[in-house]
N, C-alpha and C positions, 0 to 999 in steps of 0.2 A: 503493499500499499504505499510505502513511502517512496517507491522508485516512480510508481504511477502519479503521485502526487507531484513529485519533480518535473515529469514529463508532462502533465497537464500544466503545471506552471509555465513552464517554459512556450508552450505551446497556445496559451492564452495572454501572454506577457503584453502583445500588442494591444489588449483592450484598456490597460492602463493609461493609454493615451488620450483616450476619449473621455468626454465628460460623465461622469459616475462610471466611469469603467471598472475602478475597483471594485465597488460593490457589486457590479454584474461579473466581474470574473470570480468573486467568492459564490456568489449562487452558481454559477456554472461548475465553479470547483466542487461543491457540495452534491450538484444533481449528478455530475459525472462519476464521482465517487461512489454515491450510495447506488447508480445504476451499475456499476461494477460489481458491488455487492448483491444487487438482486441478479445478476448475471451467473455470479459464482454460487448460488443457492442459498444465500444468507446463513451460511454455517455460523456459529457461536465464534467461531476464530475470526471470521473475516468478518461479523460485525463489529466485534470488539477492535478489529484493528481500523477500520474505517471509523468507528466511533472517536477513536483516539486522534487518528491524523485528521480528522474533520476539524477539530479544533485548533489542531496545529497549522492545518492551512489557514484558518481565520486570524491566528499569531503571525503567522508568516506576512499575512497583507498589512497587518498594521504596523509592522517595520519597527518595533522596539525592541529593545537589547534583551528583554525578559519575557518578550510574548510568548515565546515557544514552550520554554519552561511553566509559565503560569498557565498556558493553554492545556499541557499534560496534567498539572493539577486538577485542571477544572473538568477535564475528562474523565479522569480517574475519580473525581467526587461524585460527577453525573451517573457515571455507571455504577457505583458502589450504591447510590439512591436507588438505581432501578432495580438492581440485584447485589443484596450484600453477600451473596455467597460466591461471586466472581473472585473475591478475595481469596478464596481457599483453592482456586484451579491453577494448576503448575504454570499453564500457557498464559493465562494472565498476568502471574506475577513476573515471569521471564519476559514477555512483552514490555512491560512497563520498566523494568529494571535495565533492561537493554538501551531502551529509547532516552531514559533518563541519564543513563553513562555517557552516551554518546553525545547529547546536549550539554552534559556538563564537563566531560574530559577531552572530545575530540579536537576543540580548538586550541587548547594547551598543548596536547599531544603534537599538533598540526605545526604550531611555531616553533618546534625545539628543532626542528630542520626547513631549511628555504632551498630547495632544489631549483637549479636555472632553466632545466628544460621540462616544457609543458607536460610530456608524458610523464616523467619521473614526477612531478608534482602530482597529477592524478593519480597513478599509483601509490604514492606516500599518503595523499587523503585516504582512499581506500582503505590502506593498512592501518591508519590511524582509528579510523571508524571500526573497524574489525577489533583491534585493543581494545578501544574504549567499550564496545559492546560486550565482549568478553569479559572485561574487568567488573561490569555490573552484574552480570549473570553467573559469573564463577562460584562463589560460595553459595549461592542456591542449586547449582549444577552438581556441585560436590555432595551437596546433602542429600538431593533426591536422585540421582544417578550414581554417584559414587565412581564418575570417570571423567577424564579431562583428553579431549580431541587436540593433540599438539600441531595438527595441519589444518587449523581454522584459517591461520591467515593466508594459506595457499588457496584453500577452497574460496574464500571469501574474493580473493583478487580476480578470480576467475569468474565466480558465479554473478557476483554483483553486476559487473559490465555485460557479462550475456543475459541477466534478467531485464537489465535497462533496455538493451536491442531486441530481445524477443518480447517484452511487454508492449515497448514502442512499436515494432512491426506486427504485434498482434492486433494493437490497434486499427493499424491501416487494412490487415486483413480482412476485420469485422466488417469497415467502411467498405471496402471493396466488394465484399461479400453480399452486403446486404443491397448494393447497388448492381448486382449480378455482373461485375467487371471484375472478377479475380483472376488475374492470369495463372495459368496450371502450373510453370514455373515458379511464380512466386509462393504460391502453398506448398511446393515439394520443398523450396529453400526453407521454408519456416518450420517444416516438419522436420528436416535434417538439422538444424540447429537445436530445437529441442530434444532430438535423438541425441547429439553430440553432447549436450550438456547433462544428459541423465547418465550416459556413458561415462565420463568424467566423474560424476557424483558417485557411483558406482566404484570407479576406481579408488578414489578416497575413501570409499566405506570399509575397503577389503584391507587397508592398509593396517593391519592388527598391531606393528612394532609401533606405532607413531599413535596411538591410544589406551593411555594410561587408565587402567581398570582397578576395580576393587579399592578405592581410595576412601577410607574412613572417615565421614566428616559429619559431624553433631548438628542439631540446631543452635546449639549454645556456640560452637565453633563458627557456624555460620551468621549470629548476631553480631559477634565480636568482628569477625571479619569486614563485616560492613561498618563498624564502628571506624576502623581503619581506615576504610574507603572514604566516609563521610569527612573524617578529620581531614585525609589527604584533599578532598575538596574545599574544605574551608581554609588550609594552609594556601593553596592555589591561588583561591581569591583575596586572601589577604594574609601576608607573611607576618605574622605577630608571635608575641611570645606566648599569648594565650591558644593560641592555633596549634602551637608545637607543640606544647604539654598536652592539649588535646590527643593529638597523633601518637605521642609516647602512650600515652594513657591506653587507646585503642591498642597500640601494639602489645602492652604489659596485660591488658585483658585477654587477649587472643591466646598469650601464651599461657597465663594461668588456665584459660578454658582446655586447652591443649593437655596439659598437666593431668587436670581434673578428670577428663575424658579416658585419659590412660589409666589411672587409679582406680576408677569407680570399676574397673574390668576384672579388677585383682577379687574375683568370687569364684563358686562353684555352682555347677548346673548341670541336671541333667535333662536331655529331651527325646522325646519320642515322636520324630517328625512325622507329618504325613505325606504319603507320596502312593499314589495309586498302584496296586499290585505290586508294590516294593515295601520293606521295610528297613529303617534306618534309625538308630539310635547314636545320639551323641552325649560324650561326657566332657564338659567344659570345666576347666579350671586353670586360672591366672593366664589368659590369653592362651591357652593349649587346648588343643579339642582333641578327643580321641573318639573316633567314629566306629560303631558296630555294625555291619551290613551283611545281607544277602548277596549272592555273587554278580547281581545286574543290579544292585540298587546304585552306586556309585555312579555308575554311568546316567542311569534316569534322573539320578537326583542332583545334576551339577549345578543347577540354578540354584536349588534351595542351599545346596552348601556353600557358595558363593556368596550368595546373601548374608547366610548367618557369618561366614567367616568376615565380610566386611563390616556388617552391624558390631559384631562383636572386638573389631579390630584383632581377629586371632592371628599369630607368629608364625605356628606350628600346628600341623593336623597329621595325625598316625591313623591308621585304618588297620581293623582287624576282622574277623567273621562273629557272628552273633552267636553268644553262648546260651545255655539255657537258663543260668543265672547271673544276673549282674549286682554288685553292691555300689550303692552310692552312700556315702556318709553312712548313717546308721539304718538306711532302709535295703532291702532286699527285694530284687525283682526275679519274679519265676517267668518265662517265657515259654508259652505253649505254641508248637509251631503245628504242622501239617502232620508231624507223625503223632501228636494226641499225646506225648508221654508227660507226665506232671507228677509221677509219684516218687519223690524225694525224700527219704527218712528224715524226719525231726524236722522237716522245712515248713514254717508258717510265715509266708513272703508277706510283706506288707503291701506289694503292688503285685497284679498278674497281668501281664501283657498277652493278648492271644493274635497269633500271625498266621496267615496264610490259612483261614479256615480249615481248622481241625474238626474232625468230627467227634465233638465230645458233649458228655452231657454236662451241661455248666452247673446246674442245680448240686449235682453230685461231687463235682470240682469244689463247689463254694463251701458245700458241708463237710469236704475233706479237709483241706488246707487252709480254710478259713482268712482268704486274703483281705486287706483293708480296702482295694478298690481294683476295679477292672478296667484295663484298657483294650480297647481295639483298634489297631492302624488301620491304614489305607490299602492292605494286602487281602482284606478279606472280602467275601461276598456281603452285599448289604443285605441279602434276606436271614443270613446267618447271624449278622450284627444286630438287627431288628429283634431277631429272637432271643440272642444273650441278653440287650438291653432289658428286655422284658423279665426275664429271668431274676437281673440283677434289682429290678424293681420291687419284684414280690419278696426277694430276700433283703431288700434293704440296705443292699450293697452299692457304693457310688460306681457309677459308669461313665467310661468317657470314650466317646467314638472321636478319632480326631479329625474323621472325614465331617462331622457336624461341629465340632468345638475348635478344631484347630490343633497344633502339636501340644503335646502334654508336658508341661515342665515342671520341674522340682528345682527352686533355687535357694541359695543362700545369701542372696542379695539383701533381701530385706531384714537378713538376721545383722548384717554388718552395723557397726556402732556410728 
């Protein structure tokens, strides 16, 4: 939408020379932008972008130094009045943070270097836009996605100019098509440009060596990182002792939050994960994870393992096959698999885990071993689980199905002082 706004702003610039031309230009800009939104199907992301850049367009025509920033705040306020739940949408957060950061930091970054050649100045402008946008969304991107794309500057240097050409040419193609005057050669050229851009995006996407993954980053670290970014912005505007102190306080806050996040993971936790047709148990202790699994579980549950590793900032993972008995602190876990074997002398388990749909009489099992709680993981048939749940209800034994309630956890985190 930003590129479309720039294109339309250039195309409609001659209107400024006539009486009331600026007002007419604003009206046409808004009509054309919302016309594009209608053409794009009025999806939530498009409506959000058009709403934001509608206020930006008005601010651009006012030609005041703070108009764009004020327009962004006004659009943010209006959209949240319409739907306050927008604030919880990741796309909404990233969109505004990227634009705010571009408006705040790009002019300062652009002034750092003054290339003599026009092409280099153009490329430097694209690079500073990319860096400014990435600066604004980086903490939140790390928090939500736990990864950082190192090739963002390369992709933006190619995609942004290509998008400008494609969008500008697309407007021409639509107009000629409406007039039934679209040359076949132009239509083929337009299709090839889109194809080449998609191929480039695909090539960038598979460069795994330049994508840093599994970066543990908490909400607290994100907030303190934005304190640093905000204090840096104030320092660029006004280089005073107070703004410098504010920057140092932001840096110290981020360091303290990082220390806190590392220290808070020094506890113990046992987890029975949910994975359809597989079983996976993890014993977590002081940023180390011991995984117990059946032969196919590790491959099938890579996503779950990766997310848990990132969330807990785990430094080492060890694996082993599942045993019939596992001990976590003072609790015994008995596992009954497809073999249905559970008769272990003198064992009174605190927890009973049922896996791979064993053909057992659960009422008899409960009477003989008297477990404190029964857990059924994702490897069981749903019909079996429903029958076991009913049996536990009659016997007044707590029942946990990972398919309904999610992973089963026993943690000492609450016991820490």
